[in-house]
C-alpha positions in Angstrom: 85.3 48.1 52.6 81.9 46.9 53.6 80.7 43.5 52.3 77.0 43.9 53.0 74.3 45.9 51.2 72.1 47.1 54.1 72.6 49.0 57.3 70.8 50.1 60.4 69.6 53.7 60.4 67.1 55.8 62.3 64.4 57.3 60.1 61.1 59.2 60.6 58.0 59.1 58.5 56.3 62.1 60.0 56.9 65.1 62.3 56.2 64.5 65.9 57.7 63.6 69.3 60.5 61.2 69.8 58.2 58.2 69.1 58.4 58.9 65.4 62.1 57.8 65.3 62.3 54.3 64.0 65.2 51.9 63.6 65.1 50.6 60.0 67.2 48.7 57.5 68.2 50.8 54.4 70.7 50.3 51.6 74.3 51.2 52.3 75.1 54.4 50.4 77.8 54.5 47.7 80.3 57.3 47.5 80.2 59.4 44.4 83.3 61.2 42.9 84.9 63.5 45.5 83.0 61.7 48.3 84.0 59.3 51.0 82.0 56.7 52.8 82.5 56.6 56.6 81.7 53.7 58.8 80.1 55.6 61.7 81.3 54.7 65.2 79.4 57.5 66.9 77.0 60.3 66.1 76.4 63.5 68.1 72.9 64.6 69.1 72.2 68.3 68.9 69.2 70.6 69.6 68.7 71.1 65.9 68.0 67.4 65.6 64.9 67.3 67.8 63.7 70.6 66.6 63.9 69.3 63.0 62.1 66.1 64.1 59.2 68.2 65.3 59.0 70.2 62.1 61.2 73.2 63.2 65.0 73.5 62.9 66.1 72.5 59.5 62.7 71.1 58.5 62.3 74.1 56.1 65.5 72.8 54.3 64.8 69.1 54.4 61.1 69.3 53.6 58.5 66.8 54.8 59.5 63.3 56.1 60.6 60.7 55.4 64.2 61.5 56.2 67.0 60.7 58.6 68.5 63.0 61.2 71.9 63.8 62.5 75.0 65.7 61.3 77.8 64.9 63.8 79.9 62.0 62.8 83.1 60.2 63.9 84.2 57.1 62.3 86.6 55.3 59.8 86.8 55.9 56.1 85.4 52.8 54.4 85.6 53.8 50.7 86.7 56.8 48.6 85.2 58.1 45.4 87.2 59.2 42.3 89.3 62.3 42.9 89.7 62.1 46.7 93.3 62.7 47.7 93.0 63.9 51.4 92.1 60.5 53.0 92.3 56.8 52.3 90.3 53.8 53.6 91.2 53.1 57.3 91.7 56.8 58.2 89.8 58.0 61.3 87.8 61.1 60.5 85.2 63.4 62.1 82.9 66.0 60.6 79.6 67.7 60.1 78.6 66.5 56.6 76.1 68.3 54.4 74.6 70.7 57.0 71.9 72.0 56.6 71.0 69.4 54.0 70.3 65.9 55.2 73.3 63.8 56.2 71.5 60.9 57.8 74.2 60.6 60.4 72.1 58.3 62.7 73.2 55.3 60.6 76.0 52.8 60.3 77.4 54.5 57.1 77.5 58.0 55.8 78.6 59.4 52.5 79.6 63.0 51.9 82.3 65.2 50.2 85.7 64.3 51.6 86.3 67.9 52.6 83.3 67.9 54.9 85.6 65.8 57.2 89.0 66.2 58.9 91.2 63.8 60.6 89.9 62.9 64.1 91.8 64.2 67.0 94.2 61.5 68.1 93.9 62.0 71.9 90.1 61.3 72.1 87.9 58.4 71.1 85.1 58.3 68.6 82.4 59.1 71.2 84.1 62.3 72.3 85.0 63.2 68.7 81.3 62.8 67.5 80.3 65.4 70.1 82.6 68.0 68.6 81.8 69.1 65.0 78.5 70.9 65.0 79.0 72.5 68.4 82.6 73.4 68.1 82.3 74.7 64.5 79.4 76.9 65.7 81.6 78.3 68.4 84.6 78.6 66.2 82.8 80.3 63.3 81.1 82.7 65.7 84.1 83.6 67.9 87.1 83.2 65.5 85.7 83.9 62.0 82.9 86.4 62.8 83.9 88.2 66.0 87.7 87.7 65.5 88.1 87.6 69.3 91.5 89.1 70.4 93.5 88.7 73.6 92.1 90.8 76.5 88.6 91.2 75.0 85.6 90.5 77.2 83.4 87.7 75.9 80.0 86.9 77.4 78.6 83.5 76.6 75.0 82.6 77.4 74.1 79.0 78.2 77.8 78.5 78.7 77.6 75.0 80.1 75.7 73.5 77.1 76.9 71.7 74.0 78.1 74.8 72.1 78.6 76.9 75.2 81.2 74.7 77.0 83.3 74.5 73.8 82.9 78.2 73.1 84.2 79.1 76.6 87.4 77.1 75.9 87.9 78.5 72.4 87.5 82.1 73.8 90.0 81.3 76.6 92.4 79.9 74.0 92.1 83.2 72.1 93.2 85.0 75.3 89.8 86.5 76.1 88.3 87.3 79.5 85.3 85.0 79.6 82.0 85.4 81.4 79.5 82.6 81.3 75.9 82.6 82.3 74.1 79.5 83.6 72.2 78.0 86.5 73.9 77.9 89.9 75.1 74.3 89.7 77.2 75.1 86.6 79.7 77.5 88.2 82.4 75.0 89.2 82.2 73.3 85.8 82.6 76.5 83.9 85.5 77.7 86.1 87.2 74.4 85.4 87.0 75.2 81.7 88.7 78.5 82.2 85.8 80.9 82.6 86.9 84.0 84.6 83.4 84.9 85.8 80.1 83.1 86.3 76.6 84.7 86.4 73.7 82.7 87.8 71.0 84.1 85.6 68.3 82.9 88.0 69.8 84.9 90.9 70.7 88.1 89.1 69.9 89.8 85.9 73.1 89.5 83.9 72.9 93.1 82.6 73.2 94.3 86.2 76.3 92.2 86.8 78.2 92.6 83.5 79.1 95.5 81.3 81.7 96.7 78.8 81.6 93.5 76.8 83.2 93.2 73.4 81.4 90.0 72.2 78.2 88.3 73.3 77.7 84.8 72.1 74.0 84.4 72.6 72.9 80.8 72.7 69.5 81.6 74.3 67.9 84.2 72.1 64.5 85.7 72.7 63.8 83.6 75.8 63.4 86.0 78.7 64.5 88.7 76.1 68.1 87.6 76.5 68.9 88.8 73.1 67.5 92.3 73.6 69.0 92.6 77.1 72.4 91.5 75.7 72.7 94.7 73.6 72.8 96.7 76.8 76.1 95.2 78.0 78.1 95.7 74.8 80.7 98.5 74.6 80.6 100.7 71.4 81.8 98.7 68.5 81.0 95.4 70.2 79.1 92.5 68.5 76.2 90.3 69.5 76.0 87.0 67.7 72.6 85.3 67.9 72.8 81.6 67.3 69.4 79.9 68.0 67.3 81.8 65.5 69.2 84.8 64.2 68.4 88.4 65.1 64.9 89.8 65.6 64.1 93.3 64.1 63.8 94.9 67.6 67.3 93.6 68.5 68.8 94.9 65.3 67.2 98.3 66.0 68.5 98.4 69.6 72.0 97.5 68.4 71.9 100.3 65.8 70.8 102.8 68.4 73.6 101.8 70.7 76.3 101.7 68.0 77.0 98.0 68.2 76.7 95.2 65.7 74.5 92.2 65.7 74.3 89.2 63.4 72.9 85.7 63.2 75.0 82.8 62.2 74.4 79.3 60.8 77.2 76.8 61.0 78.8 75.4 57.8 80.9 72.4 57.0 84.5 73.6 57.4 87.5 71.2 57.1 90.1 73.8 57.9 88.3 74.8 61.1 87.9 71.1 62.1 91.6 70.6 61.6 92.3 73.6 63.9 89.9 72.3 66.5 91.5 68.9 66.4 94.9 70.5 66.9 93.5 72.5 69.9 92.0 69.3 71.4 95.3 67.3 70.9 97.3 70.2 72.5 95.0 70.0 75.6 93.3 73.3 75.0 89.8 72.0 74.4 88.0 69.3 76.3 84.7 67.9 75.1 82.3 66.8 77.8 79.9 63.9 77.0 77.2 63.7 79.6 75.4 60.7 78.3 75.6 58.1 75.6 72.9 55.9 74.0 73.0 53.0 71.5 71.7 53.9 68.1 68.4 52.1 68.6 67.7 54.4 71.6 67.8 57.6 69.6 64.4 58.5 70.9 65.6 58.3 74.5 68.6 60.4 73.5 66.3 63.1 72.1 64.2 63.1 75.3 67.3 63.5 77.4 68.6 66.4 75.4 65.3 68.2 75.2 65.2 68.6 79.0 67.6 71.5 78.5 69.6 70.3 81.5 72.5 68.8 79.6 76.0 69.7 80.7 78.1 69.1 77.6 76.8 66.7 74.8 74.8 63.6 74.2 76.1 60.9 71.7 74.8 57.9 70.0 77.1 54.9 69.9 76.7 53.2 66.5 79.6 50.8 66.1 82.2 49.2 68.4 
C-alpha cells in the first residue's frame, strides 16, 4: 500500500486547447467499500479525452472544470475496500473505470469499483494494456454484443487503422468475418497484417462504389463526408450500421428505415466480462494492440496534440509509473 498522501495528476481548470492541462499534486484517493485503488503504470489517451478537454465529448456528463481526464488504466492493485473478492493487492489489472463519469486516470492512483477492472493480459506490458480498454470494449460491444457478428459475414470498418478500428478488425477476424477496412493509402499493409481481407483507400475511391452486400458497418467516422449516410447504401437487407462517434443522425435513421436495415449508436460501458474475454484473446495471440507513441504523464498536452492530428496508427499512451 502507498505510504504517501499526495500524488501527481493532470487536471484542467477550464475548457480549451492542450495548454489547459496542468500537472498538479492532489490527495491520493481512498477506496470505498467494493472499490479498489490501482497504482497506475500507464494510461491510454483517446479522442474522447481531447474532445472533453475542449468542452465536447463527455463534458455534458462531467460538467464544467475543474476535473481530470482519462479512462484507460493499467496498473497494480494497491488497496481493496470492504467486500472486494475478485482481486488482492499486488494483482495486475486493467480497465476503463467509471466511464462516462470522471475517472481521473491521468494520475498515479485511481479508485473505482473492482468490477470495472479485469486481470491484465499476461503476454503484454502495462503500456500496451493501457491502450486496450476503451477502444477494445467499444469494438467488442459493437461487434459482439450489438451486431453479434457471425462467421462468414461481411464487416466494413471505417477508420480501420485507428485506435478502435485496428482492434475492431482483429475482433471481427476472430469471429470469422470477412473484413473490409477503409483508410488512407499508407494503411493498407498494416490492415492486411491484422487480418483484413480487403482495403479501400477512401481518398482514391468512394467506398460505396467498391463495396456492397455488407452485413455490418462499424462507422468510426460519422457525418464527416457523409460517411454515415453513404454507409447505409452498402448494407444488405437486415444489415446493421453502428455509429460510434456521435450516434445516428435523423436522416441516417430515415435512410436505414427506407432500405430495410438497422442503425444504432453506441456508447461504451465498463465491462469486466468483456475485458476478461479480450485479455484471453490477446494472450492467445488473436489480438495485437499497436501503440504508436508514448509520453510521460507530465507531457499529457503533447500526447493530446499528437492524437488530435488524426494520423495515429493504433494508440497513444501516457507512461505514469515504472
